[in-house]
N, C-alpha and C positions, 0 to 999 in steps of 0.2 A: 680528449679525451687521454689520462695518463696512461705510461706505457705499462705500468703494475699489473694494469686491471684487465689486461689478457695476459693470462696463467703461461709461463714456460713458451713467450713467440718471444723469437732472438730475431728473425728479420725484421725489417721495419717497412717496409715496402714489398710488391711482388716484382722486381726488376725486369727489365727487356728480354725475351728469349732470343740474342741476337740469331737466329736460325727462323725467325719467324719474321717479316714482311709487317703486319701490323704490330700497333703499339697501342698500350692501354693500360694504364696504372693509377696504383688508387693504396691511398694509406690504411693499414689493417686499424688504424686507431679513428678512423671515421666512425661514428656510429652504428650506419646501418650496413657497416662490411663487416662488422666483429666477429658476430657467429659465424658467418660461413669460411670467413678464415681460419679462425680458434679452434674449431674439431678440423681433425687427421679422419681423412678418407682412406681408405682403404681398399689398392686397386693390384688384382691378383695378374698376376703374368702365367705366361709357362714356358719358361725356357728350356731350351736342348740339351744345355749344356749348365755346370754351376761351378765346376774347376776351373780357373782362370791361372793361364801362365804369368807369374808375374815379370814384366819387364825393367821396371822402374829400378836401377842399382840402389832407392834409397830403402828400400827393403831385402833382405837378408834373406827371402824364402823363396821356393821352386815354384810354388802354386797359391794361388787364395782364395775364397771363397766368400760371397754374403748373402746372407737369406733374403735379405730384404734392401731397396733399394731407393735412395729416399733417408732421412733422421730425423726422428720428435724432436731427438735431442737440441735443436734449436743453436748450434754454435756458427756463430756469428762468420768465424774465420775458415770453416770448414774446408777442407781445398777438393772435398766430391762433388760444391754446391753444383757446378757446371755442368757433371755426367746427367745433370737433372733434363737437361737443356736437350738433351739426345731424345728424350721421351717426348717433347712438345710443350713441357713446363718451363715454369720458372725456374732459377737458381736464386730466389728470394724466398718467398714463404710456402711456396708449392713445396717446396728441397723439405718442409720439416710437416707438410701437413695433407702431402698425396706420395703415403708411404707402397711402394709394389711390394708388396712379399708373394715368394717363389715357394710354395705347399709341395711341389711334388723335389724339392732339395733333396732332402732324405736319400728316395729313389735313384736320386740322377749320381750322387756321391756314389752308391753302392754299384751301381755300374761304370762309375768310371773306376773303382776298385779290381770291378770286371776283366779288366781291359788286358789281353793279352801284351805280355812282354812290359806290363807295368812298373818301375824299378818304385820302392815309397821313398817320400821325401815330405818333411812335415810342409803341413797347411796350413797357415795363416787364416784360422775363422773373424775376419772382417776382414780390415785393409785399405776398404774402399767408404762403409756404410756399417755404425754397428750393431752388431749378433743381435746385442743385449739390451738395443732400446725397447720404453717401454711398450710397444706392440708386443715384441716375445714375451710377456707376462701371460696375453692370450693365447697366442699363437703358437710358443713353443718349435716353433721349428729348430732354434737354435740346440735345442733339448731333442731334438730327436736323430738331428746330424750327430752329436755326442755318443751316444747310445751306437750311430753306424761307426767310430771311431772303435769304439770301444769292441763291438762285436768282430771286429775285422784288423785288431792290434795296429791302428794305425796311428803314428806320431801326429797331432795337433796342436798349434799355437792359437791361445785367444787373444785380442784386443778390445780393451772394450772400459768404457767411462763409465758405465751403473754396474753398482753391487748386484744387479737383480743375479752376478754369474754365482752368487753365493748358494741362490736358489737348487742349483744341480750341484751341488756338493759334495752330492753321493756318488755319480758318474767321473767328478773329476779325482775324488782321492782313488775309483778304483782303475783310473786310465794313470795317474802318478805313482801308483802301487809298480804300474811296468813301467815306467821314467817311458810315456808317450803324451803328456801335455804340460804345458805351461802356461800362466797367465798374465797379459800385460793389460796390467791397469793406467788409465791416462790421468793423470795429477799436474793439470796447467798450473794451480794454485791452493795454498792453505789457507785464503781467505776467504771466507764462507759469501761475503757480501759480493766481492767481487767472483766469485763461483757463483753464484746466483742470475748476474748478468749477463756475463760472456759465454756458460752453456748452461740455459734456464731449465732443461728436464734433464740433465745428466744428475747422479748422485748426490746427496749432500758431500760437503768434504769428511765430517767425523764419520759418517757411512764407509766413504772410498776406504779411509783409514782405520774402520773397525775391519774392512773386508780382507787388510793385507794381511793382518793379524791372524783372523781365522783360515784365510787359504793357509799361510803359512803352518800355524798350529797344527792342521792336517797333511801336513805333507806335501802341498803342490806350493810346486816353488813360483815365484812370482817378482817380475820384472815391470819394472815403471817407467812410462815415457812421462817425461816432464816435459811438458808439449801441446802448444808451440809459447818460445817464450816472446813474449810481447814488450818491448823496450817503451815505459811508460806507464806496465800494467804492471805487470807478473815480476819481471827483470829485478826488482829486490831481495825477490824472496827465494832465489833460487838454492842459497846452503841450509836455509830454515825447512826449506824442501829436502835438500837430498840428507836431512840431519832426521829429520821427521820420522823418512818411510824407509830409514837404516833402523831406527828405533822401532816399526812396530814390524820388520822381519822378509824387508824385500831381500831379493838377491843381485842384485843390479838393476841399473836402469840406463837410460837414454834421455834425447832431448832433441829437438827440431826448431829452428828461425822461424818465424812465423814470413809467410809472404804470399802474399795477395793475387794470384793470378788469375787472369780474364775477369768473368763476373761477382769472381770472390770479392773482390775491389769494391765497388760501390755497394754490394751488402753493408762491409764490413765499414766503410765510410757514412753508412748511414747509421750503422747501430753506434757509432763511438759519439755522432752528431746528437744522439738521443738520448745517451748513458754517461757520457764524459763529452762535450763540449767545449768544457774549459781545458783540458788535456789533447783537444782532436789536433791541432796544429803537431804541437811536440812529439804527440806517438806516429803520426806519420813519417815526418821526416827522421826519425829516428829507425823507424823502417826502410825508407829509403835510403839512407846512408849504407845501408847495411847491403844493398842490393842494387849499387852503380847506381843513384838517384833515381835507380825505380821498384815501386813500391809490391811487382812480383819478378822472378825471376824462375827460368825454367830450365836454365844451364844447371845439370847435374850438379857438377862440381862445385860451380859457385852456391848454389843457394844450398849447400850441406853446409859450406864455412863461411860463405857471406865474405863480408868486408868491410875493411874501418876499424875503427878505436870501440864503437858500441858493440859489435861482430865480437872482435876481440876480449873486452869484459868478459863477456858471456863466456866463452871456450875457456878463458883464466878462473874465472870463479866455476864453472864446474870440473876442470881439473883439482882444483885445492880445494871441492865437495868430497870429490872419488878418492884422490888420498886422504883424506881424513875420514871419513864414512865407512869408505867402501872399497879400502886397500885389498882384503881377505877374500870379497866375495863374488859371486859370481852362478852362474845356470851351465851346468853339461847337457850337452849336445843330446833330443831323445831317440828316444829307442829308432831301427827302423828295419830293428833283423827278427822284428817278432809277426813282420804281415810276409805272409803266402799267399793272400789274396781267396781265401779259405772265410765263411763266417762262422764266428766260437770258435773253442777252442779244440784243436784234432790231436787226432793220437798221432805221435811223430815215427817215425824207423831209425834205430839210434844204429 
């Protein structure tokens, strides 16, 4: 069965969960396996906390939160895929089709804000899985969370691949008026054909670019993550992307080098076999050249910088793009002085 017949699927198979002793795999392209895999299953979970301290030096945030576990967007390269194994699922198809939702997230966030002695620092909405993935249209957990941030006048950074963020522009405008929000959009490619294969259930390139314009026009600061850069697939787009996002109104950008840690590696290799078999060896060799001969890299300093000619070329190209299109751009730190642990506007003594 042709890959295009299963709309919006990223992973090719349910790869083995390395925590499980038993092993069973079957291609999603087998006729009798199409329907149950292609359909998203919603699983409600009941966490006791929702705000997580950020320990990774890759993220310059003190806290993050994820209203969903797993992600329908289907990006084969997603670093979050292995986290699904801790729930007993596969990092392959299961990651995209078994989505755990945290309906009590808004209540947990409010409890967090009421903790005695809490000092406000911006919280990243997402960080692991996308807070505006397709299921958010129905669940609206992210919208409820934004209302809590607004009620308590607390800063929030949003990271997403989905133009669905525009649905909540009414709340975003109110947050932006108090300098309490920034939106980071992930745009690794402006080639729509590649986008459809690389991140099948994200918004189209056109809709992402329009989202930059709309958010910017409404006074909401926009940062772009040109990530990940995959040599041999999107590395030739760096300057065109940087030029385009600058023209659309983005205030800043960042980027990362692709790394295929743990069970991300077999998912991505299967994806290459399915969509770009002619480029497979070239792409994998280029990725390995950036990480000391390996496809993954867990050392923070090394994985951010990479090594070798390919990595250096990518860094140099971004440096040129920053100097040419973003020399006078930037986003101001979000306000933390408006939060006092109370809900709603309060009368203050002067």
